[in-house]
C-alpha positions as CSV (number, residue, x, y, z in Angstrom):
1,M,112.8,21.3,15.3
2,S,109.6,19.0,13.9
3,P,106.0,20.7,14.6
4,T,104.2,19.5,17.6
5,P,101.9,16.4,16.9
6,A,98.3,16.9,16.3
7,R,96.2,15.9,19.6
8,T,93.3,15.5,17.6
9,S,92.2,14.3,14.0
10,R,89.7,15.3,11.7
11,D,87.7,11.8,12.0
12,A,87.9,12.0,15.8
13,V,86.3,15.6,15.5
14,L,83.8,14.3,13.4
15,A,82.9,11.5,15.7
16,A,82.8,13.7,18.8
17,A,80.5,15.8,16.9
18,R,78.1,13.3,15.5
19,A,78.1,11.9,18.9
20,L,77.0,15.3,20.4
21,L,74.3,15.8,17.9
22,E,72.6,12.2,18.4
23,E,72.8,12.9,22.1
24,G,71.7,16.6,22.6
25,G,70.3,17.4,19.1
26,L,71.8,20.1,16.7
27,D,72.3,22.7,19.3
28,A,74.7,20.5,21.4
29,V,76.9,20.9,18.7
30,T,79.2,23.8,19.1
31,M,82.8,24.3,18.8
32,A,83.4,24.3,22.5
33,T,81.5,21.1,23.1
34,V,83.3,19.4,20.2
35,A,86.9,20.5,21.4
36,K,85.9,19.4,25.0
37,R,84.6,15.9,23.8
38,V,87.9,15.6,22.0
39,G,90.4,17.1,24.6
40,V,91.7,20.3,22.9
41,R,91.1,23.9,22.9
42,P,88.3,25.2,20.4
43,A,90.9,26.9,18.1
44,S,92.5,23.8,17.5
45,L,89.6,22.3,15.7
46,Y,89.7,25.0,12.7
47,K,92.6,23.2,11.5
48,H,90.0,20.3,10.8
49,V,86.7,22.1,10.0
50,R,86.4,25.7,8.7
51,D,83.6,26.7,11.2
52,R,80.6,25.2,12.8
53,Q,78.9,24.8,9.4
54,G,81.4,23.4,7.7
55,L,81.5,20.6,11.0
56,I,77.8,20.3,10.6
57,S,77.9,19.6,6.9
58,A,81.0,17.4,7.2
59,V,79.0,15.3,9.9
60,V,75.8,15.0,7.5
61,E,77.9,14.1,4.7
62,G,79.8,11.3,6.4
63,A,76.1,9.9,7.7
64,A,75.0,10.2,4.2
65,L,78.1,7.9,2.9
66,E,77.6,5.7,5.5
67,L,73.9,5.3,4.8
68,G,74.8,4.7,1.1
69,A,77.1,2.0,1.9
70,A,74.5,0.4,4.2
71,L,72.0,0.4,1.3
72,T,74.5,-0.9,-1.3
73,S,75.1,-4.1,1.2
74,A,71.4,-4.4,1.9
75,G,71.0,-4.4,-1.8
76,T,73.7,-6.8,-2.8
77,E,72.5,-9.3,0.2
78,A,69.4,-9.4,-1.2
79,G,70.0,-10.6,-4.3
80,A,68.8,-10.1,-8.0
81,D,65.1,-9.6,-7.4
82,P,64.2,-5.9,-7.5
83,R,61.4,-5.9,-5.4
84,A,63.4,-7.9,-2.6
85,R,66.3,-5.3,-3.0
86,A,63.5,-2.4,-2.6
87,E,62.4,-4.2,0.4
88,A,65.9,-4.7,2.0
89,L,66.9,-1.0,1.1
90,A,63.6,0.1,3.2
91,H,64.7,-2.0,5.8
92,A,68.4,-0.8,6.1
93,Y,67.1,3.1,5.9
94,R,64.8,2.2,9.0
95,G,67.8,0.3,10.8
96,F,70.1,3.5,10.0
97,A,67.5,5.7,11.2
98,A,66.7,4.0,14.3
99,Q,70.5,4.0,15.4
100,H,70.8,7.6,14.1
101,P,67.6,9.5,14.4
102,R,68.9,13.2,14.6
103,V,71.5,12.7,11.7
104,T,69.1,11.2,9.6
105,A,66.8,13.9,10.1
106,L,69.3,16.2,8.7
107,L,69.8,14.4,5.7
108,F,66.9,16.1,4.0
109,A,66.8,19.3,6.3
110,D,67.2,22.7,4.9
111,L,70.2,24.0,6.9
112,G,71.3,26.8,4.6
113,P,73.5,27.0,1.5
114,V,76.8,26.8,3.6
115,T,75.3,23.7,5.4
116,S,74.3,21.5,2.8
117,L,74.8,17.8,1.5
118,G,77.7,17.7,-1.2
119,A,76.8,16.1,-4.6
120,E,79.2,13.5,-4.0
121,A,77.6,11.9,-1.0
122,S,74.0,12.8,-2.0
123,G,74.8,10.6,-5.1
124,R,76.6,7.7,-3.4
125,A,73.7,7.6,-0.9
126,A,70.7,7.7,-3.9
127,A,72.8,5.4,-6.1
128,P,71.4,2.0,-4.5
129,V,68.0,3.6,-4.5
130,L,68.2,4.6,-8.2
131,D,69.4,1.3,-9.1
132,V,66.8,-0.8,-7.7
133,T,64.2,1.7,-9.1
134,T,65.5,1.4,-12.6
135,D,65.2,-2.3,-12.3
136,L,61.7,-1.9,-11.2
137,V,60.4,0.8,-13.4
138,G,63.1,1.3,-16.1
139,P,65.2,4.5,-16.4
140,A,62.8,6.8,-17.4
141,R,60.9,6.5,-14.6
142,A,63.5,5.5,-12.1
143,L,64.2,9.0,-10.6
144,P,60.2,9.5,-9.8
145,A,59.9,6.0,-8.2
146,A,63.0,6.5,-5.8
147,R,61.4,9.8,-4.9
148,V,58.2,7.7,-3.9
149,L,60.0,4.9,-1.9
150,V,62.5,7.2,0.0
151,A,59.8,9.6,0.5
152,F,57.7,6.7,2.3
153,V,60.6,5.2,4.0
154,H,61.9,9.0,5.2
155,G,58.3,10.0,6.7
156,F,57.8,6.7,8.3
157,T,61.2,7.0,10.1
158,S,60.6,10.5,10.9
159,M,57.0,10.1,12.5
160,E,58.6,6.8,14.0
161,A,61.3,8.6,15.7
162,A,58.9,11.6,16.7
163,G,56.7,9.0,18.6
164,A,53.8,10.0,16.2
165,F,52.2,6.7,15.9
166,R,50.0,7.2,19.1
167,L,47.0,5.3,17.9
168,G,48.3,1.7,18.8
169,G,48.7,-1.3,16.7
170,D,51.6,-3.1,14.9
171,I,54.1,-0.4,13.8
172,D,56.3,-3.1,12.4
173,A,53.4,-4.7,10.6
174,A,52.4,-1.0,9.3
175,F,56.0,-0.6,8.0
176,E,55.8,-4.1,6.1
177,M,52.7,-3.3,4.6
178,G,53.8,-0.1,3.1
179,V,57.2,-1.4,1.6
180,A,55.6,-4.5,0.4
181,L,53.0,-2.2,-1.5
182,L,55.3,0.0,-2.8
183,A,57.4,-2.4,-4.1
184,E,54.6,-4.3,-5.7
185,G,53.1,-1.2,-7.0
186,L,56.6,-0.1,-8.4
187,A,56.9,-3.4,-10.0
188,G,53.2,-3.9,-11.2
189,P,51.8,-4.1,-14.5
190,G,52.6,-0.9,-16.4
191,A,55.4,0.0,-14.1
192,R,57.4,0.4,-17.2
């Protein structure tokens, strides 16, 4: 007699958890709500994830890999000019953050040692940024430059998602100015 076929998959479980996260925040992601979303009993989820912390970790890791792929694609499409690539990566990040604000916020959140972004996913998400900053400032200063670029873009998109730009004005123009100034400053005289 063959075993009973699975009524759901790990991919379906993670997709349901991510949808719940985006719809209602981290508190909306429970084993019970995910199980209900995929049409199984909560105990069935433990075939796919060890616990809720493992579920959240897997969702965040999947988002980091997806973001890394989007950044890589944007950099490739932008061509060889490192400033153009840096700007393209910034725009790709902003687009990702606009579509997935809650999971983007968790990419840099401290969720405890059990719920953390794995080294592989973190490295794959960071690789396109490190590649472009290496081209802009050289290998010795690539990591600090990457941190500056990511801090600006993540900070800006976090504030944007929170509705923190209340003084009016053109938010898109402010983003463009910030990205252009960073790319220019990083690539400017003495950058290497």
